[in-house]
C-alpha positions in Angstrom: 40.8 237.3 71.0 37.8 239.1 69.4 38.5 237.4 66.1 38.1 234.0 67.8 34.6 234.8 69.2 31.9 232.4 67.8 28.1 232.6 67.8 27.8 230.2 70.7 30.1 232.4 72.8 27.8 235.4 72.1 24.7 233.3 73.2 26.7 232.1 76.3 27.3 235.7 77.3 23.7 236.8 76.7 22.3 233.9 78.8 24.8 234.7 81.6 23.8 238.5 81.4 20.2 237.5 81.6 20.7 235.4 84.6 22.8 237.8 86.5 20.4 240.8 85.7 17.3 238.8 86.9 19.2 237.5 89.9 19.9 241.1 91.0 16.3 242.0 90.4 15.1 239.0 92.5 17.3 239.9 95.6 16.8 243.7 95.5 14.7 245.1 98.4 14.2 241.6 100.0 15.8 239.9 102.9 18.1 238.2 100.2 19.9 241.6 99.9 21.1 241.4 103.5 22.1 237.8 103.0 24.1 238.8 99.9 25.9 241.5 101.9 26.7 238.9 104.5 28.2 236.6 101.9 30.2 239.5 100.5 31.6 240.2 104.0 32.7 236.6 104.3 34.5 236.7 100.9 36.3 239.9 102.0 37.4 238.1 105.3 38.6 235.2 103.2 40.7 237.5 101.0 42.2 239.2 104.0 43.0 235.8 105.6 44.6 234.6 102.4 46.6 238.0 102.1 48.0 237.9 105.6 48.4 234.1 105.7 45.9 233.4 108.6 45.7 229.7 108.2 43.0 229.1 110.9 40.7 231.7 109.5 41.3 230.4 106.0 40.4 226.9 107.0 37.2 227.8 108.8 36.1 230.1 105.9 36.9 227.3 103.5 34.6 225.0 105.3 31.8 227.6 105.2 32.2 227.9 101.5 32.2 224.1 101.0 28.8 224.0 102.5 27.8 227.2 101.1 25.7 225.9 98.1 23.4 223.9 100.4 23.2 226.9 102.8 22.2 229.2 99.9 19.4 226.9 98.8 18.0 226.9 102.4 18.5 230.6 103.0 17.2 231.8 99.6 14.3 229.3 99.6 11.5 231.9 99.2 13.3 233.7 96.5 14.2 230.6 94.5 10.5 229.5 94.9 9.3 232.7 93.4 11.9 232.5 90.5 10.8 229.0 89.7 7.1 230.0 89.8 7.8 232.8 87.4 9.5 230.3 85.0 6.4 228.0 85.4 4.2 230.8 84.4 5.7 231.2 80.9 3.3 231.2 78.1 4.7 228.2 76.3 3.4 226.0 79.2 -0.1 227.4 78.6 -0.5 227.0 75.0 -4.1 226.3 74.0 -3.4 222.9 72.5 -1.6 221.9 75.8 -4.1 223.3 78.3 -7.5 223.6 76.5 -10.1 225.8 78.4 -13.3 227.4 77.5 -12.3 231.0 77.4 -15.9 232.3 77.0 -17.2 230.4 80.0 -14.3 231.7 82.2 -15.0 235.3 81.0 -18.7 235.1 81.8 -17.9 233.7 85.4 -15.2 236.5 86.0 -17.6 239.1 84.7 -20.2 238.0 87.3 -17.6 237.6 90.0 -16.2 241.1 89.4 -19.6 242.6 89.7 -20.2 240.8 93.1 -16.7 241.7 94.4 -17.1 245.5 93.6 -20.6 245.6 95.0 -19.6 243.8 98.2 -16.4 245.8 98.6 -18.5 249.0 98.4 -21.0 247.7 101.1 -18.2 246.4 103.3 -16.4 249.7 102.9 -19.4 251.8 104.0 -19.9 249.6 107.1 -16.2 249.5 107.9 -16.2 245.7 107.8 -12.7 244.2 107.2 -12.4 241.9 104.2 -9.7 240.1 102.3 -10.4 238.6 98.8 -7.8 236.9 96.6 -8.3 236.4 92.9 -6.2 233.6 91.7 -4.5 233.9 88.3 -1.7 231.7 87.0 -0.1 230.7 90.3 -2.1 228.0 92.0 -2.7 228.7 95.6 -3.3 225.1 96.8 -1.1 225.6 100.1 -3.3 228.5 101.2 -6.6 226.8 100.2 -5.7 223.8 102.3 -5.8 226.2 105.4 -9.3 227.3 104.9 -12.8 225.9 104.5 -13.8 224.7 101.0 -17.0 226.4 99.8 -17.0 226.2 96.0 -19.9 228.5 95.5 -21.0 231.3 93.2 -19.9 234.7 94.5 -22.6 237.2 95.5 -22.9 240.3 97.7 -24.8 238.2 100.3 -22.2 235.4 100.4 -19.3 237.9 100.9 -21.4 239.7 103.5 -22.0 236.5 105.4 -18.3 235.4 105.3 -16.9 238.7 106.5 -19.7 239.4 109.1 -17.9 240.2 112.3 -17.4 237.3 114.9 -18.4 234.6 112.4 -16.0 231.7 112.1 -14.5 232.6 108.7 -14.4 236.5 109.0 -10.8 236.7 109.9 -9.4 234.7 107.1 -9.2 235.3 103.3 -11.5 234.3 100.6 -9.8 232.7 97.6 -11.4 232.8 94.2 -10.5 230.6 91.2 -12.1 230.8 87.8 -14.7 233.3 89.1 -15.8 231.0 91.9 -15.3 231.3 95.6 -13.2 228.2 96.3 -12.4 228.6 100.0 -12.9 231.0 102.9 -11.0 231.5 106.2 -7.6 230.9 104.6 -4.3 231.9 106.3 -1.7 233.8 104.2 2.1 234.0 104.3 3.9 236.9 105.9 5.5 239.5 103.7 9.2 239.0 102.9 10.0 242.7 103.5 8.0 243.3 106.6 10.3 245.8 108.0 9.8 248.1 104.9 6.0 248.2 105.2 4.2 251.2 106.7 3.7 250.6 110.4 0.2 252.0 110.1 -0.9 249.1 107.9 -2.8 246.3 109.8 -2.6 242.5 109.6 -4.9 242.2 106.6 -2.9 244.7 104.6 0.4 242.9 105.4 -1.1 239.5 104.6 -2.2 240.8 101.3 1.3 242.1 100.4 2.8 238.8 101.5 0.3 236.9 99.3 1.1 239.1 96.2 4.8 238.6 96.9 4.4 234.8 96.7 2.2 234.7 93.7 0.7 236.7 90.8 -2.8 236.9 92.5 -4.7 240.1 92.9 -5.7 240.7 96.5 -8.5 243.1 97.5 -8.5 244.5 101.0 -11.1 246.4 102.9 -9.9 248.2 105.9 -11.8 247.6 109.2 -10.6 250.9 110.7 -11.1 253.3 107.7 -13.2 251.3 105.2 -10.7 252.2 102.5 -10.4 249.7 99.7 -6.9 248.6 98.6 -5.3 246.2 96.1 -2.1 244.3 96.4 -0.2 243.1 93.4 3.3 242.0 92.9 4.3 243.0 96.5 2.9 246.5 96.1 -0.1 247.9 97.8 -2.3 250.6 96.1 -5.0 252.4 98.2 -8.2 254.6 97.7 -10.1 252.5 95.2 -13.8 253.2 94.5 -16.3 250.7 93.1 -15.7 252.0 89.5 -11.8 252.0 89.7 -11.8 248.6 91.4 -13.9 247.3 88.6 -11.7 248.6 85.9 -8.6 247.2 87.6 -10.2 243.7 88.0 -11.5 243.7 84.4 -8.2 244.7 82.9 -6.2 242.2 85.0 -8.5 239.2 85.1 -10.3 239.3 81.7 -8.5 241.7 79.2 -5.0 240.4 80.0 -6.2 236.9 79.9 -7.9 237.4 76.5 -4.8 239.1 75.1 -2.5 236.3 76.3 -5.0 233.7 74.9 -4.9 235.4 71.5 -1.2 235.4 71.5 -0.9 231.8 72.5 -3.4 230.7 69.9 -1.6 232.7 67.2 1.7 231.1 68.2 0.1 227.7 68.3 -1.4 228.2 64.9 2.0 229.2 63.4 3.6 226.1 65.0 0.9 223.7 63.6 1.0 225.3 60.2 4.7 225.0 59.9 4.4 221.4 61.0 1.9 220.6 58.3 4.1 222.1 55.7 
């Protein structure tokens, strides 16, 4: 059997292993884990029904499995969406010759925006004013932007102060930034998928931040209204206790340094492709 293994069989096994491994990572510690356990119970029941020749149970369970594919798509819709978004964020779709952008202009905008965000976060923290600021990265947040008010303005300490001033129309929602510009304010965010695993002491802003970071690759800055603490949510995880300096370092590394590194790699890859094509 081993002598008959061909190269395409090895490739087939590697692809299957990759899909299974990432599928397990996708459902771990989410509500999909409980759904998977439920499916495993149904499979065990079907095996018992088949073993003891329980015809009625076999018939009913067989009907469940016949419609199971459609049911899985419906039940696992958030997880499937996250997976497809991750596939869509692959670097090959963002090669410089496919999606040309002015990297220098974007870097300048984000530098100015980061300064404004950090200064505003420090001021809001000292006055214990709640705030929620989302820095969009690769995943576009059109659905959340549509729930808010379009501003399309240059960020500054004064603008953030006016938006999050208590009892103003936009202070309860989130600010969404794209390419270093405040695109919208007063936006509503999705609930976290693992809400039951989140610390009960965290308020609605922190939960909304975690939910947004689960559904996208955005960086979400939160200022607590109760304690004034500055927190950041990324990839479904919340880290707390940021100062102005540590927040600035994180935002610079995530929004500028990583972007520049990816851009260099993509340009290098594109250059190699073009040079080989010319040869």
